[in-house]
N, C-alpha and C positions, 0 to 999 in steps of 0.2 A: 394374617396380616403380612403384606409383602415388605421386604427391606431392600434397600439399595446398598450394593457393595461399594465402598469408597476406598480408593487406594491413594495414598499420599506418597509422593516421591520427593526427594531432596533436589532433584535436578534432572535434566535430560540433555542428551547430545545427539545431534543429527549427523548421520554418516551418509556419504554418497561417493561417487567416483573420485571426487577431489580429495576427500579424507575418508578412507574406507576402513580404518582401524581405530578402535578405542582400547587402550591397554592400561588397566588400573592394577596390574599384577604386582608392581614394585619388584619386578624380576631382577635379581642380582647376578644370576649365573655363577653362584658360589655354592660349593659343596663342603661338607664336613670331611676332615682328613682321616678320621678314625671313628671308632665307636665311642660315644659319650653317654654314660649312664645318666639317668634322671638324677638331679641333685648336685651336679657340678656347678661351679661358679664361672667357668669360662670354656669356650670352645675355640678350635682352630679351623679356619677355612682354607680351601686350596689356593685361594688368591686373596690378597688384601682387598677389602671392599671399598677402600678410599672414602670419598664423601657420600657414597650411597647409603652408608649406615652411620647414624649419628647417636650421640648420647640421648637417651629417652625414647628411642625407637623401640617398638615391640617386634622382636624377631619371631617368625613362625616357621614351623616345619611345613614345607611347601605341599607335600603330598596329602597331608591331612588337615591343614589349616589350624593346627594346634599351636598354642603359645609355647615358645621355648623360654623366653624371658624378656625383661626390659633391659636394654643395653646401658651399662654404666661407663664403659670405656672401650675404645677401639684402638688397638696398638698393632699396626701392620695387619697381619692375618689373624690375630688373636682378638676375640670379642669376649668381653667380660659382662656379667650381669649383676644387678643390684641384689637379687636373691637367687638361691639355687634354681637350676633349670627345672621346668615342670614336666618335661618328657625326655625320653631317651632318643638319641640320634644314632643311626647306623652310619658306617663309613659311606661316604658319597651321597648322603641325604642332602637335597637342595633346601636352602632356606630363603625366605623372603622377608621384607619389612612389611608388617601388617598394614594393608591399605586403609585409607580413610573412607573410601566409597567402593561400592560394588554395583555391577549391573544386575538389575532384578527383573527387567522386562525388555524384550526386543520386539518392536512392532514393525512389521514389513509394510512398505508403502508402494513398492513397484513389483510387477509380476516377474521380472527377470532377475530379481535379487536372490542370491543364495549365500549360505554361510560357508566361507572358505575356511574359517577357523573359529572354534568356540571353546574357551577354556573355563571349566567350572571352578567354583571355589573349593569344592570337595567332591568326592565320588558319588555323593547322593544326587548330583545334578548331571544332566546329560551334557555331552561335549564331544569334540573331535580330537582332543588331546587330554592328557591327564593334568590334574591341578598343578603338578610340579613341572609342567610343560614337556614331559617325556611323551613317548609314543603312546597312543591310546590303547588301553586294554579294557575289557568289559567292565562296566560299572560294578562297584563292590556290592554285590547282591546281599552280602551278609549285613550291610547297613540296615536292611529291611527285613531280615530273617528269611530271605528266600533260599531255596535249595540251590546248592552250588551248580547244578546242571542248568539252571534258568538264567543264563548269562545274557546281558544286553549286547547290543551291536553298536558299531560306530555311528555317530550322528549322521543322519541323511543330509547330503549336501546338494540336493537338487533345488530348483527354483521353488520358492515358497510363495504362496498366493498373497496378494495384497490384502491387508486387513487381518491377517493371521498374526499371532504373537507367540513368543516363547517366554515363559516365566521360570525363574530359578535364581541361583546366585552364581554370578560369573565374574571372572577376572579380566577376560579379554575377548573381543569379538572382531572378526575381520569379514567383510562382505565382498562380493564380486558379482559380476554379471555372467549369466549363462551364455550370452552372446558377446564375444569380444569386440564386435563392431558397434555395439550399442552400449553407451555408458550411462544408463539411467537407474542403476541400482540405488536403493535408499532404504534406510531404517531409522527409527528413533530408538535410542537406548535410554531407558529410564534408570535413574540411580537412587540408591539409598545409602545413608551412612552405615558403615559396617558396625555390627554389634560390638559392644565393649567386651574385651577379654581381659581376664586378670589371672 
């Protein structure tokens, strides 16, 4: 008996040359000032986050998408949490506010479209940069039990054929055209609500 695969999305965003980036990363460009062990009730960031972090926001460790904690207070560059932190943070770890949505499918509509930038939610998904927006290194093969010598390579950035798609969990996508004189690049980004983290 055959079955039909049904995919349900919470929304979609069309990108073309007029709007070529969708950024759902909640990027703060803020790092921890020192080592913070798991179980502390506050951390200090290198720069005050201002209004970018609010009481009730869930702060995550950017590189791994792990929950740090739910924000109870922001006082300058000091961020406090309702409960002790769930993970350790090394000095200079980037943090993000946990986003409400993520990109789960990118469907290519034009033959001249290629990915200028693709940021995965974690290292288990392909990308052109790391989840904390640092320079790309090979995906974490240990996530899948692969031998350390079986490293991945940077995401291919050539033109992708119309009708093709990429599925995964992504924070940010930027497209461009392989021909600067022609501006007909286009994709549809399908969105889903991010999983609840506690």
